[in-house]
TIRO-2110 file (N, C-alpha, C; in Angstrom, 1 decimal):
// TIRO-2110
162.8, 111.9, 125.4, N, 1, A
162.8, 111.6, 123.4, CA, 1, A
162.3, 110.2, 123.6, C, 1, A
162.8, 108.9, 124.6, N, 2, A
162.1, 107.9, 124.7, CA, 2, A
160.4, 107.4, 124.4, C, 2, A
160.4, 108.3, 125.6, N, 3, A
158.5, 108.8, 125.8, CA, 3, A
158.3, 109.0, 124.5, C, 3, A
158.8, 109.6, 123.5, N, 4, A
157.9, 109.8, 121.8, CA, 4, A
158.1, 108.8, 121.3, C, 4, A
159.3, 108.1, 121.2, N, 5, A
159.6, 107.0, 120.4, CA, 5, A
158.7, 105.7, 121.2, C, 5, A
158.4, 106.2, 121.7, N, 6, A
157.5, 105.1, 122.5, CA, 6, A
155.1, 105.0, 122.3, C, 6, A
155.2, 106.5, 122.7, N, 7, A
154.3, 106.6, 122.0, CA, 7, A
154.0, 106.6, 120.6, C, 7, A
155.1, 106.9, 119.6, N, 8, A
155.1, 106.2, 118.2, CA, 8, A
154.3, 105.1, 117.9, C, 8, A
155.7, 104.4, 118.5, N, 9, A
154.6, 103.4, 118.3, CA, 9, A
153.6, 102.2, 118.4, C, 9, A
152.7, 103.0, 120.1, N, 10, A
151.9, 103.1, 120.9, CA, 10, A
150.8, 103.5, 119.3, C, 10, A
150.5, 104.6, 118.6, N, 11, A
149.7, 104.9, 117.6, CA, 11, A
149.8, 104.3, 116.3, C, 11, A
151.0, 103.8, 116.0, N, 12, A
151.5, 102.9, 114.9, CA, 12, A
150.9, 101.6, 115.3, C, 12, A
150.7, 101.1, 116.4, N, 13, A
150.4, 99.7, 117.0, CA, 13, A
148.7, 99.7, 116.5, C, 13, A
148.1, 100.9, 117.2, N, 14, A
146.3, 100.7, 117.3, CA, 14, A
145.8, 100.7, 115.9, C, 14, A
146.6, 101.9, 115.4, N, 15, A
146.2, 102.0, 114.1, CA, 15, A
145.7, 100.9, 112.7, C, 15, A
147.2, 100.6, 112.7, N, 16, A
146.4, 99.4, 112.7, CA, 16, A
145.8, 97.8, 113.2, C, 16, A
145.4, 98.8, 113.8, N, 17, A
144.4, 97.6, 115.0, CA, 17, A
142.8, 97.8, 114.0, C, 17, A
143.1, 99.1, 113.3, N, 18, A
141.5, 100.1, 113.5, CA, 18, A
141.2, 98.8, 112.0, C, 18, A
141.8, 99.2, 110.8, N, 19, A
140.9, 98.5, 109.7, CA, 19, A
140.3, 97.0, 110.2, C, 19, A
141.7, 95.9, 110.5, N, 20, A
140.9, 94.8, 111.2, CA, 20, A
139.5, 95.0, 112.2, C, 20, A
139.1, 95.8, 112.9, N, 21, A
137.6, 95.7, 113.6, CA, 21, A
136.9, 96.9, 112.8, C, 21, A
137.4, 97.4, 111.9, N, 22, A
136.3, 97.9, 111.6, CA, 22, A
135.5, 96.7, 110.3, C, 22, A
136.6, 96.0, 109.6, N, 23, A
136.3, 95.2, 109.0, CA, 23, A
135.2, 92.9, 109.6, C, 23, A
135.9, 93.7, 110.3, N, 24, A
135.0, 92.7, 111.6, CA, 24, A
133.7, 93.0, 111.4, C, 24, A
133.0, 94.8, 112.2, N, 25, A
132.3, 96.0, 112.4, CA, 25, A
131.4, 95.0, 111.5, C, 25, A
131.9, 95.8, 109.7, N, 26, A
131.4, 94.9, 108.5, CA, 26, A
130.9, 94.4, 108.5, C, 26, A
131.5, 93.4, 108.5, N, 27, A
131.5, 91.5, 108.8, CA, 27, A
129.2, 91.7, 109.7, C, 27, A
129.5, 91.7, 110.2, N, 28, A
128.5, 91.7, 111.4, CA, 28, A
126.8, 92.3, 111.4, C, 28, A
128.0, 93.6, 110.7, N, 29, A
126.0, 94.7, 110.3, CA, 29, A
126.1, 93.7, 109.3, C, 29, A
126.7, 92.6, 108.0, N, 30, A
126.3, 91.8, 106.4, CA, 30, A
124.8, 91.4, 107.6, C, 30, A
125.8, 90.9, 108.4, N, 31, A
125.2, 88.8, 109.2, CA, 31, A
124.1, 90.2, 109.5, C, 31, A
123.7, 91.3, 109.8, N, 32, A
122.9, 91.1, 111.1, CA, 32, A
121.3, 91.8, 109.9, C, 32, A
122.2, 92.9, 108.7, N, 33, A
121.8, 92.8, 107.4, CA, 33, A
121.1, 91.6, 106.6, C, 33, A
121.1, 90.7, 106.3, N, 34, A
120.8, 90.1, 105.9, CA, 34, A
119.4, 88.8, 106.1, C, 34, A
119.7, 88.8, 107.6, N, 35, A
118.8, 88.1, 108.8, CA, 35, A
117.5, 88.7, 109.0, C, 35, A
117.8, 89.9, 108.9, N, 36, A
116.7, 91.3, 109.0, CA, 36, A
116.7, 91.2, 107.7, C, 36, A
116.6, 90.9, 106.7, N, 37, A
116.3, 91.6, 105.5, CA, 37, A
114.8, 91.7, 104.9, C, 37, A
113.6, 92.4, 103.9, N, 38, A
112.5, 92.1, 104.1, CA, 38, A
112.1, 91.2, 103.9, C, 38, A
110.9, 91.1, 104.4, N, 39, A
110.2, 89.6, 104.7, CA, 39, A
108.5, 89.7, 104.5, C, 39, A
108.4, 88.7, 103.2, N, 40, A
106.1, 89.0, 103.4, CA, 40, A
106.1, 88.3, 104.4, C, 40, A
104.5, 87.8, 105.2, N, 41, A
103.4, 87.8, 105.9, CA, 41, A
103.8, 86.1, 106.3, C, 41, A
104.0, 85.7, 106.7, N, 42, A
103.3, 84.0, 106.6, CA, 42, A
102.4, 84.2, 106.2, C, 42, A
101.4, 83.4, 105.4, N, 43, A
100.5, 82.4, 104.6, CA, 43, A
99.1, 82.6, 105.7, C, 43, A
98.4, 81.9, 106.3, N, 44, A
97.7, 81.6, 107.0, CA, 44, A
96.0, 82.2, 106.7, C, 44, A
95.7, 82.2, 105.5, N, 45, A
94.7, 81.8, 105.0, CA, 45, A
94.1, 80.4, 104.7, C, 45, A
93.2, 80.6, 103.2, N, 46, A
92.4, 79.1, 103.0, CA, 46, A
93.7, 78.3, 103.2, C, 46, A
94.3, 77.1, 103.7, N, 47, A
95.2, 76.4, 102.4, CA, 47, A
94.1, 76.0, 101.3, C, 47, A
93.4, 75.3, 101.0, N, 48, A
92.5, 74.7, 99.6, CA, 48, A
93.6, 75.1, 98.8, C, 48, A
93.8, 76.3, 99.1, N, 49, A
95.0, 77.4, 97.7, CA, 49, A
96.0, 76.8, 96.8, C, 49, A
96.2, 75.9, 97.9, N, 50, A
98.0, 75.1, 97.1, CA, 50, A
97.9, 73.8, 96.4, C, 50, A
96.7, 73.7, 96.4, N, 51, A
95.7, 72.9, 95.9, CA, 51, A
95.3, 72.3, 94.8, C, 51, A
95.5, 73.6, 93.7, N, 52, A
94.4, 73.4, 92.6, CA, 52, A
95.5, 73.2, 91.3, C, 52, A
94.4, 73.1, 90.2, N, 53, A
95.2, 71.9, 89.3, CA, 53, A
95.7, 71.7, 88.5, C, 53, A
96.4, 71.0, 88.5, N, 54, A
97.9, 71.4, 87.9, CA, 54, A
98.9, 71.4, 88.2, C, 54, A
99.1, 72.1, 89.4, N, 55, A
99.9, 72.6, 90.5, CA, 55, A
100.8, 71.9, 89.5, C, 55, A
101.0, 70.3, 89.8, N, 56, A
101.9, 69.9, 89.3, CA, 56, A
103.1, 69.6, 88.5, C, 56, A
101.8, 69.5, 87.1, N, 57, A
102.6, 69.9, 85.9, CA, 57, A
103.7, 71.3, 85.9, C, 57, A
103.0, 72.7, 86.3, N, 58, A
103.0, 74.2, 86.4, CA, 58, A
105.1, 74.1, 87.8, C, 58, A
105.3, 72.8, 88.6, N, 59, A
105.8, 73.2, 89.3, CA, 59, A
106.9, 72.1, 89.1, C, 59, A
106.7, 71.1, 88.2, N, 60, A
107.7, 70.3, 87.0, CA, 60, A
107.9, 69.0, 88.8, C, 60, A
107.7, 68.3, 89.5, N, 61, A
107.1, 68.2, 91.2, CA, 61, A
108.1, 67.2, 90.9, C, 61, A
107.6, 66.0, 90.6, N, 62, A
108.9, 64.8, 90.1, CA, 62, A
108.9, 65.0, 89.2, C, 62, A
110.3, 65.8, 88.8, N, 63, A
111.6, 66.9, 88.1, CA, 63, A
112.6, 67.0, 89.4, C, 63, A
111.5, 67.8, 90.3, N, 64, A
112.0, 68.2, 91.3, CA, 64, A
112.2, 67.7, 92.4, C, 64, A
111.4, 66.7, 93.1, N, 65, A
111.9, 65.4, 93.2, CA, 65, A
112.8, 64.1, 92.8, C, 65, A
113.1, 63.6, 91.8, N, 66, A
114.4, 63.5, 91.4, CA, 66, A
115.2, 64.3, 91.0, C, 66, A
115.9, 64.9, 91.6, N, 67, A
116.8, 66.2, 91.8, CA, 67, A
117.6, 66.5, 93.6, C, 67, A
116.4, 65.7, 93.4, N, 68, A
116.5, 66.2, 95.2, CA, 68, A
117.3, 64.3, 96.0, C, 68, A
117.4, 63.4, 94.9, N, 69, A
117.2, 62.6, 95.5, CA, 69, A
115.7, 61.6, 96.3, C, 69, A
115.5, 62.2, 96.1, N, 70, A
113.7, 61.8, 96.6, CA, 70, A
112.8, 60.7, 95.9, C, 70, A
113.1, 59.3, 97.1, N, 71, A
113.0, 57.7, 96.3, CA, 71, A
112.8, 57.0, 97.2, C, 71, A
112.5, 56.1, 97.1, N, 72, A
111.5, 55.2, 98.3, CA, 72, A
112.5, 54.9, 99.1, C, 72, A
112.6, 54.8, 100.5, N, 73, A
113.2, 54.5, 101.6, CA, 73, A
114.2, 55.7, 102.6, C, 73, A
113.5, 57.5, 101.4, N, 74, A
114.7, 57.8, 102.0, CA, 74, A
113.6, 59.1, 102.9, C, 74, A
114.7, 60.0, 103.7, N, 75, A
113.8, 60.9, 105.2, CA, 75, A
113.8, 61.9, 103.9, C, 75, A
112.5, 62.4, 104.0, N, 76, A
112.6, 64.1, 103.7, CA, 76, A
111.7, 65.3, 104.0, C, 76, A
112.4, 66.3, 104.2, N, 77, A
111.0, 67.4, 105.9, CA, 77, A
110.6, 68.2, 104.4, C, 77, A
109.7, 68.3, 105.1, N, 78, A
108.8, 69.2, 104.0, CA, 78, A
108.4, 70.6, 105.1, C, 78, A
109.4, 71.8, 105.1, N, 79, A
109.4, 72.9, 105.8, CA, 79, A
108.2, 74.6, 104.8, C, 79, A
107.3, 74.3, 105.5, N, 80, A
106.5, 75.4, 105.3, CA, 80, A
105.8, 74.0, 105.0, C, 80, A
105.3, 73.6, 104.8, N, 81, A
104.3, 72.4, 104.1, CA, 81, A
103.1, 73.3, 104.1, C, 81, A
102.1, 74.3, 104.4, N, 82, A
101.3, 74.4, 104.0, CA, 82, A
99.7, 73.1, 104.0, C, 82, A
99.7, 73.3, 103.4, N, 83, A
98.7, 71.8, 103.3, CA, 83, A
98.7, 70.5, 103.5, C, 83, A
100.4, 71.3, 103.3, N, 84, A
100.4, 69.2, 102.7, CA, 84, A
100.7, 68.9, 101.1, C, 84, A
100.3, 69.8, 100.3, N, 85, A
100.3, 69.0, 99.4, CA, 85, A
101.8, 68.2, 98.8, C, 85, A
102.7, 69.3, 99.0, N, 86, A
104.2, 68.2, 98.5, CA, 86, A
104.2, 66.9, 99.6, C, 86, A
103.8, 68.0, 100.4, N, 87, A
104.2, 66.5, 101.8, CA, 87, A
103.7, 65.5, 101.6, C, 87, A
101.9, 64.8, 101.2, N, 88, A
101.4, 64.3, 99.8, CA, 88, A
102.3, 62.7, 99.2, C, 88, A
102.9, 64.2, 98.1, N, 89, A
103.1, 63.9, 96.9, CA, 89, A
105.0, 63.0, 97.4, C, 89, A
105.6, 63.3, 98.1, N, 90, A
107.2, 63.2, 98.6, CA, 90, A
106.6, 61.6, 99.2, C, 90, A
105.7, 61.4, 100.0, N, 91, A
105.6, 60.2, 101.5, CA, 91, A
104.8, 59.3, 100.2, C, 91, A
104.4, 59.7, 99.3, N, 92, A
104.0, 57.9, 98.5, CA, 92, A
105.0, 58.2, 97.0, C, 92, A
106.1, 59.2, 97.4, N, 93, A
106.8, 58.3, 96.4, CA, 93, A
108.2, 57.4, 97.7, C, 93, A
108.2, 58.3, 98.6, N, 94, A
109.3, 57.6, 99.1, CA, 94, A
108.7, 55.7, 100.7, C, 94, A
107.0, 55.9, 100.0, N, 95, A
107.0, 54.4, 100.0, CA, 95, A
107.1, 54.3, 101.8, C, 95, A
106.4, 53.4, 101.7, N, 96, A
106.4, 53.0, 103.7, CA, 96, A
107.8, 52.5, 103.5, C, 96, A
108.8, 52.7, 103.4, N, 97, A
110.1, 52.7, 104.3, CA, 97, A
111.3, 53.9, 104.9, C, 97, A
110.1, 55.1, 104.1, N, 98, A
110.6, 56.4, 104.3, CA, 98, A
110.0, 57.2, 105.3, C, 98, A
109.9, 58.3, 106.0, N, 99, A
109.0, 59.0, 105.9, CA, 99, A
109.5, 60.5, 105.4, C, 99, A
107.8, 62.3, 105.8, N, 100, A
108.2, 62.6, 105.2, CA, 100, A
107.8, 63.6, 106.3, C, 100, A
108.0, 64.9, 107.3, N, 101, A
108.0, 65.1, 108.3, CA, 101, A
107.8, 66.9, 107.5, C, 101, A
106.6, 67.3, 107.8, N, 102, A
105.2, 68.0, 106.9, CA, 102, A
106.1, 69.9, 108.7, C, 102, A
106.8, 70.4, 108.2, N, 103, A
106.8, 71.1, 109.5, CA, 103, A
106.5, 72.3, 109.1, C, 103, A
106.0, 73.4, 109.8, N, 104, A
105.0, 74.5, 110.0, CA, 104, A
105.1, 75.2, 110.6, C, 104, A
105.7, 76.7, 111.3, N, 105, A
105.2, 77.1, 112.3, CA, 105, A
103.6, 78.2, 112.6, C, 105, A
102.2, 77.0, 111.4, N, 106, A
101.5, 77.7, 111.6, CA, 106, A
101.0, 76.0, 112.0, C, 106, A
100.0, 76.3, 113.4, N, 107, A
99.7, 75.7, 114.5, CA, 107, A
98.2, 74.6, 112.6, C, 107, A
98.0, 75.3, 112.4, N, 108, A
96.2, 75.6, 111.8, CA, 108, A
96.8, 73.9, 110.3, C, 108, A
97.3, 74.7, 110.5, N, 109, A
98.7, 73.9, 109.1, CA, 109, A
99.0, 72.4, 109.8, C, 109, A
99.1, 72.9, 110.5, N, 110, A
99.9, 71.0, 111.0, CA, 110, A
98.8, 70.0, 112.3, C, 110, A
97.6, 70.8, 112.3, N, 111, A
96.2, 70.1, 112.7, CA, 111, A
95.9, 69.7, 110.8, C, 111, A
95.5, 70.1, 110.2, N, 112, A
95.7, 70.4, 108.9, CA, 112, A
96.3, 69.4, 108.0, C, 112, A
97.1, 69.4, 107.8, N, 113, A
97.3, 68.2, 107.6, CA, 113, A
97.3, 66.5, 108.3, C, 113, A
97.7, 67.1, 109.8, N, 114, A
97.6, 65.9, 110.6, CA, 114, A
96.7, 64.6, 110.0, C, 114, A
95.5, 65.9, 109.7, N, 115, A
94.3, 65.2, 109.5, CA, 115, A
93.9, 64.4, 107.8, C, 115, A
94.6, 65.7, 106.9, N, 116, A
94.5, 64.9, 105.6, CA, 116, A
95.8, 63.3, 105.6, C, 116, A
97.0, 62.7, 106.0, N, 117, A
97.6, 62.4, 106.6, CA, 117, A
96.7, 60.8, 106.8, C, 117, A
96.1, 61.3, 107.5, N, 118, A
94.8, 60.2, 108.6, CA, 118, A
94.0, 59.5, 107.3, C, 118, A
93.5, 61.0, 106.2, N, 119, A
92.2, 60.6, 106.1, CA, 119, A
92.7, 59.7, 104.2, C, 119, A
94.2, 60.0, 103.9, N, 120, A
94.6, 59.9, 103.3, CA, 120, A
95.3, 57.6, 103.3, C, 120, A
95.7, 58.3, 104.3, N, 121, A
95.9, 56.6, 105.1, CA, 121, A
97.4, 56.8, 104.3, C, 121, A
98.5, 57.8, 104.8, N, 122, A
99.8, 57.8, 104.9, CA, 122, A
100.0, 57.9, 106.3, C, 122, A
100.6, 56.5, 106.5, N, 123, A
101.4, 56.5, 107.7, CA, 123, A
102.1, 56.7, 107.9, C, 123, A
103.0, 57.1, 107.0, N, 124, A
104.5, 58.1, 106.9, CA, 124, A
104.8, 59.4, 106.6, C, 124, A
103.9, 59.4, 107.8, N, 125, A
104.2, 61.6, 107.6, CA, 125, A
103.6, 61.9, 109.0, C, 125, A
105.0, 62.5, 109.1, N, 126, A
104.9, 63.4, 110.8, CA, 126, A
105.2, 64.3, 111.3, C, 126, A
104.0, 65.0, 111.7, N, 127, A
104.0, 66.8, 111.7, CA, 127, A
104.7, 67.2, 112.9, C, 127, A
105.6, 68.5, 112.9, N, 128, A
105.8, 69.6, 113.7, CA, 128, A
106.0, 70.4, 113.1, C, 128, A
105.6, 71.1, 114.2, N, 129, A
105.3, 72.8, 114.8, CA, 129, A
106.5, 72.8, 114.7, C, 129, A
107.0, 74.0, 114.0, N, 130, A
108.3, 74.6, 114.7, CA, 130, A
108.4, 75.7, 115.0, C, 130, A
109.5, 75.9, 115.3, N, 131, A
109.5, 78.2, 115.2, CA, 131, A
110.1, 78.6, 113.5, C, 131, A
110.1, 79.7, 113.4, N, 132, A
110.3, 81.0, 112.8, CA, 132, A
111.6, 80.3, 112.8, C, 132, A
113.2, 80.2, 113.7, N, 133, A
114.0, 80.0, 112.7, CA, 133, A
115.0, 78.9, 113.6, C, 133, A
114.0, 77.4, 113.4, N, 134, A
114.7, 76.1, 114.0, CA, 134, A
113.1, 75.1, 113.4, C, 134, A
114.0, 75.1, 112.8, N, 135, A
112.4, 73.4, 111.8, CA, 135, A
112.7, 72.6, 113.3, C, 135, A
113.0, 72.3, 114.1, N, 136, A
112.6, 71.6, 115.1, CA, 136, A
112.9, 70.0, 114.4, C, 136, A
113.6, 69.8, 113.5, N, 137, A
113.9, 68.8, 113.2, CA, 137, A
115.0, 67.4, 113.8, C, 137, A
114.7, 66.6, 114.3, N, 138, A
116.0, 65.0, 114.9, CA, 138, A
116.9, 65.4, 114.4, C, 138, A
118.5, 65.2, 115.2, N, 139, A
119.5, 65.4, 114.4, CA, 139, A
120.3, 63.7, 113.5, C, 139, A
120.9, 64.2, 112.4, N, 140, A
121.0, 63.2, 111.8, CA, 140, A
119.3, 62.3, 110.8, C, 140, A
118.3, 62.9, 111.1, N, 141, A
117.1, 62.2, 110.5, CA, 141, A
116.5, 62.6, 108.8, C, 141, A
116.8, 63.9, 107.9, N, 142, A
116.8, 63.6, 106.8, CA, 142, A
117.3, 63.8, 105.5, C, 142, A
117.2, 63.0, 104.4, N, 143, A
118.1, 62.7, 103.2, CA, 143, A
117.7, 63.7, 102.5, C, 143, A
116.2, 64.9, 102.2, N, 144, A
116.7, 66.1, 101.3, CA, 144, A
115.4, 66.5, 102.2, C, 144, A
115.2, 68.1, 101.0, N, 145, A
114.5, 69.0, 102.8, CA, 145, A
114.0, 69.9, 101.4, C, 145, A
112.9, 70.0, 100.8, N, 146, A
112.7, 71.1, 100.2, CA, 146, A
111.8, 72.6, 101.3, C, 146, A
111.7, 73.7, 100.9, N, 147, A
111.5, 74.5, 101.5, CA, 147, A
110.2, 75.1, 99.8, C, 147, A
109.2, 75.4, 100.0, N, 148, A
108.3, 75.6, 98.3, CA, 148, A
107.6, 76.4, 98.8, C, 148, A
108.2, 77.2, 97.9, N, 149, A
107.2, 79.2, 98.2, CA, 149, A
107.4, 79.9, 99.7, C, 149, A
108.1, 78.8, 100.0, N, 150, A
109.0, 79.5, 101.6, CA, 150, A
109.1, 80.5, 102.0, C, 150, A
110.4, 80.4, 101.9, N, 151, A
112.0, 81.2, 102.1, CA, 151, A
112.1, 82.8, 102.2, C, 151, A
110.8, 83.7, 100.6, N, 152, A
110.6, 84.7, 101.4, CA, 152, A
110.2, 85.0, 102.4, C, 152, A
108.6, 84.1, 103.3, N, 153, A
109.0, 84.4, 104.1, CA, 153, A
109.2, 84.1, 106.1, C, 153, A
110.6, 83.7, 106.3, N, 154, A
111.6, 84.0, 106.4, CA, 154, A
112.1, 84.7, 106.9, C, 154, A
113.1, 85.1, 108.6, N, 155, A
112.5, 86.3, 108.9, CA, 155, A
114.1, 86.3, 109.4, C, 155, A
114.3, 84.9, 109.7, N, 156, A
116.2, 85.0, 110.2, CA, 156, A
116.7, 83.4, 109.1, C, 156, A
116.9, 83.8, 108.2, N, 157, A
116.8, 82.3, 106.7, CA, 157, A
119.0, 82.2, 106.9, C, 157, A
119.2, 83.1, 107.4, N, 158, A
120.4, 82.0, 108.0, CA, 158, A
120.7, 81.5, 109.4, C, 158, A
120.4, 81.7, 109.8, N, 159, A
119.7, 81.1, 111.2, CA, 159, A
118.9, 79.4, 111.0, C, 159, A
117.9, 80.4, 110.3, N, 160, A
117.1, 78.3, 110.0, CA, 160, A
117.9, 77.6, 108.9, C, 160, A
118.6, 78.4, 108.3, N, 161, A
119.5, 77.2, 107.6, CA, 161, A
120.5, 76.7, 108.6, C, 161, A
121.6, 77.4, 109.3, N, 162, A
121.9, 76.9, 110.5, CA, 162, A
121.7, 75.8, 110.8, C, 162, A
120.7, 75.7, 111.5, N, 163, A
120.1, 74.9, 112.8, CA, 163, A
119.5, 74.1, 111.8, C, 163, A
119.5, 73.9, 110.8, N, 164, A
118.7, 72.4, 110.1, CA, 164, A
120.3, 71.5, 109.4, C, 164, A
121.5, 72.1, 109.5, N, 165, A
122.7, 71.7, 109.0, CA, 165, A
122.6, 70.4, 110.4, C, 165, A
122.5, 70.1, 111.1, N, 166, A
122.4, 69.3, 112.4, CA, 166, A
121.2, 68.2, 111.3, C, 166, A
120.8, 68.4, 111.1, N, 167, A
118.8, 67.3, 110.9, CA, 167, A
119.6, 66.5, 109.7, C, 167, A
120.9, 67.1, 108.9, N, 168, A
121.1, 66.7, 107.5, CA, 168, A
122.4, 65.6, 107.2, C, 168, A
121.5, 64.4, 106.8, N, 169, A
122.6, 62.9, 106.4, CA, 169, A
123.2, 63.9, 106.1, C, 169, A
124.1, 62.5, 105.9, N, 170, A
125.2, 62.7, 104.3, CA, 170, A
124.3, 62.8, 103.4, C, 170, A
125.2, 63.9, 102.5, N, 171, A
125.0, 63.6, 101.1, CA, 171, A
123.1, 64.2, 100.7, C, 171, A
123.8, 64.6, 101.9, N, 172, A
121.4, 65.2, 101.6, CA, 172, A
121.0, 66.8, 100.7, C, 172, A
120.0, 67.2, 100.7, N, 173, A
120.5, 67.7, 99.5, CA, 173, A
119.2, 68.8, 99.9, C, 173, A
119.6, 70.1, 100.6, N, 174, A
118.3, 71.5, 99.8, CA, 174, A
118.4, 72.1, 99.0, C, 174, A
116.7, 71.9, 98.7, N, 175, A
116.1, 72.7, 97.3, CA, 175, A
115.0, 73.9, 98.1, C, 175, A
115.2, 74.9, 97.4, N, 176, A
114.2, 75.9, 97.5, CA, 176, A
113.9, 76.2, 96.3, C, 176, A
112.5, 76.5, 96.7, N, 177, A
112.0, 76.8, 95.8, CA, 177, A
111.2, 78.4, 95.3, C, 177, A
111.1, 79.4, 94.3, N, 178, A
110.4, 80.8, 95.4, CA, 178, A
110.9, 81.6, 93.8, C, 178, A
110.7, 82.7, 93.8, N, 179, A
110.0, 83.3, 93.0, CA, 179, A
110.8, 85.1, 93.1, C, 179, A
111.4, 85.6, 91.9, N, 180, A
111.8, 86.3, 92.4, CA, 180, A
111.8, 87.2, 92.7, C, 180, A
111.3, 88.4, 94.1, N, 181, A
110.9, 90.0, 94.3, CA, 181, A
111.8, 89.7, 95.3, C, 181, A
111.4, 90.7, 95.7, N, 182, A
111.4, 92.0, 97.1, CA, 182, A
111.8, 91.8, 98.7, C, 182, A
111.6, 90.3, 98.4, N, 183, A
111.0, 90.1, 99.8, CA, 183, A
110.2, 90.6, 100.6, C, 183, A
109.0, 91.3, 100.3, N, 184, A
108.0, 91.7, 101.3, CA, 184, A
106.7, 91.5, 100.3, C, 184, A
107.2, 91.5, 98.9, N, 185, A
105.9, 90.9, 97.8, CA, 185, A
106.2, 88.8, 97.8, C, 185, A
106.3, 88.3, 98.6, N, 186, A
106.2, 87.0, 98.0, CA, 186, A
107.0, 86.2, 96.8, C, 186, A
108.2, 87.3, 97.1, N, 187, A
109.5, 86.9, 96.4, CA, 187, A
110.2, 87.8, 96.9, C, 187, A
111.7, 87.0, 96.6, N, 188, A
113.6, 87.3, 97.1, CA, 188, A
113.9, 87.0, 95.4, C, 188, A
114.4, 88.1, 95.8, N, 189, A
116.3, 87.8, 94.1, CA, 189, A
116.8, 86.2, 94.7, C, 189, A
116.9, 85.7, 93.5, N, 190, A
117.5, 84.3, 93.4, CA, 190, A
119.3, 84.9, 94.7, C, 190, A
120.4, 85.7, 94.2, N, 191, A
121.1, 86.0, 94.4, CA, 191, A
121.5, 86.5, 95.8, C, 191, A
119.8, 86.8, 96.5, N, 192, A
119.8, 86.7, 98.2, CA, 192, A
119.4, 85.3, 98.7, C, 192, A
119.0, 84.3, 98.2, N, 193, A
119.1, 83.1, 98.4, CA, 193, A
120.8, 82.8, 99.1, C, 193, A
121.6, 82.9, 97.3, N, 194, A
122.7, 81.9, 97.3, CA, 194, A
123.5, 83.0, 98.6, C, 194, A
123.6, 84.0, 98.7, N, 195, A
124.6, 84.5, 99.2, CA, 195, A
124.1, 84.1, 100.9, C, 195, A
123.3, 83.9, 101.1, N, 196, A
122.3, 84.2, 102.6, CA, 196, A
122.9, 82.3, 102.6, C, 196, A
122.4, 82.0, 102.0, N, 197, A
122.7, 80.1, 101.8, CA, 197, A
124.6, 79.8, 102.1, C, 197, A
125.0, 80.7, 101.2, N, 198, A
126.5, 80.2, 101.3, CA, 198, A
126.9, 80.5, 103.4, C, 198, A
126.7, 82.3, 103.2, N, 199, A
126.5, 82.8, 104.5, CA, 199, A
126.6, 81.5, 105.6, C, 199, A
124.8, 80.5, 105.8, N, 200, A
124.6, 79.8, 106.4, CA, 200, A
125.9, 78.5, 106.0, C, 200, A
127.2, 78.2, 105.6, N, 201, A
127.5, 77.2, 105.7, CA, 201, A
127.5, 76.5, 104.2, C, 201, A
126.8, 76.2, 103.1, N, 202, A
125.9, 75.4, 101.6, CA, 202, A
126.5, 76.2, 100.9, C, 202, A
126.3, 74.7, 99.8, N, 203, A
127.2, 74.9, 98.5, CA, 203, A
126.1, 74.8, 97.5, C, 203, A
126.0, 76.2, 96.3, N, 204, A
125.3, 75.8, 95.2, CA, 204, A
125.7, 74.6, 94.6, C, 204, A
124.7, 73.6, 94.6, N, 205, A
125.3, 72.4, 93.8, CA, 205, A
124.8, 72.9, 92.5, C, 205, A
123.4, 72.7, 92.3, N, 206, A
123.0, 73.3, 90.8, CA, 206, A
121.6, 74.2, 90.9, C, 206, A
121.3, 75.2, 89.9, N, 207, A
119.9, 75.8, 90.1, CA, 207, A
119.5, 75.8, 88.4, C, 207, A
118.5, 75.3, 88.1, N, 208, A
116.7, 75.5, 87.2, CA, 208, A
116.4, 77.2, 86.9, C, 208, A
115.4, 76.9, 86.9, N, 209, A
114.5, 78.1, 85.6, CA, 209, A
113.6, 77.1, 85.7, C, 209, A
113.3, 75.6, 85.1, N, 210, A
111.9, 74.7, 84.5, CA, 210, A
111.4, 74.9, 85.1, C, 210, A
110.9, 75.7, 86.5, N, 211, A
109.5, 75.6, 87.0, CA, 211, A
108.9, 76.7, 87.0, C, 211, A
107.0, 76.6, 86.8, N, 212, A
106.7, 76.9, 86.3, CA, 212, A
106.9, 78.1, 83.8, C, 212, A
108.3, 78.1, 84.1, N, 213, A
108.0, 77.7, 82.5, CA, 213, A
107.5, 79.5, 82.5, C, 213, A
107.8, 80.4, 83.8, N, 214, A
108.1, 82.0, 83.8, CA, 214, A
108.7, 82.9, 84.0, C, 214, A
110.0, 82.2, 83.9, N, 215, A
111.2, 82.9, 84.2, CA, 215, A
111.8, 83.8, 85.4, C, 215, A
110.4, 83.5, 86.5, N, 216, A
109.8, 84.3, 87.3, CA, 216, A
110.7, 83.2, 88.6, C, 216, A
110.5, 81.9, 88.8, N, 217, A
110.5, 81.2, 89.4, CA, 217, A
111.9, 80.5, 89.2, C, 217, A
112.1, 79.9, 90.4, N, 218, A
113.4, 79.0, 90.7, CA, 218, A
113.8, 78.0, 91.2, C, 218, A
114.7, 77.6, 90.8, N, 219, A
114.6, 76.0, 92.1, CA, 219, A
116.1, 76.1, 92.8, C, 219, A
117.1, 75.9, 93.2, N, 220, A
118.5, 76.4, 93.8, CA, 220, A
118.6, 74.7, 95.0, C, 220, A
119.7, 74.2, 94.8, N, 221, A
119.7, 72.7, 95.0, CA, 221, A
121.3, 73.1, 95.4, C, 221, A
121.0, 73.0, 97.7, N, 222, A
122.3, 72.7, 97.5, CA, 222, A
122.5, 72.2, 98.3, C, 222, A
123.9, 71.9, 99.2, N, 223, A
124.1, 71.2, 100.5, CA, 223, A
125.5, 71.7, 101.0, C, 223, A
125.5, 70.8, 102.7, N, 224, A
126.8, 72.1, 103.7, CA, 224, A
128.0, 70.8, 103.2, C, 224, A
128.0, 71.8, 104.0, N, 225, A
129.8, 72.0, 103.6, CA, 225, A
130.3, 72.0, 104.4, C, 225, A
130.9, 70.4, 104.6, N, 226, A
131.5, 69.5, 105.7, CA, 226, A
132.8, 70.1, 106.3, C, 226, A
END
């Protein structure tokens, strides 16, 4: 009789552990899915495509910089810098007392931006050949970050955003401009970005749809949860 009671208690305790285990497994699966969602192939073509006339007005880039707090003396990271289109504009905004990190995984883009900064006499630009899941920015180095039409190419966004946290100064802001899509069509749904950022330890501060004005693009601003 005693042995049956012991068996019954053991079965009860085991059954009480199953939901907890299943929940943990489900959470792990959700993390894996968010990090392995569909993505677009990183662009490796002609970099001059990013220099189209009127892009400043379509993206309202000065308003974007205002909302990210990009001002003289600030340090900025342009992740997925491409041709350096935003890098150049941010460098002029922060001035000689500021610094812009042009970050990209494409060696050709890094070479291109380095030559461009030299040609345009922008001594406050520093290029970084990064990893796909790590921007390789110095710790505590930046006040603002922008991923401009880049996020949909990031294969492990949660890992990237988590690694980015160490480089952010107090009250730093992270901006993401992208377009709605399914991940592999050079766009990613806004709700997906918000969910992944939350998973990486960020809070959504603001969201806008003024970029380009076609209701397809969006601009999200995050801050790390301390």
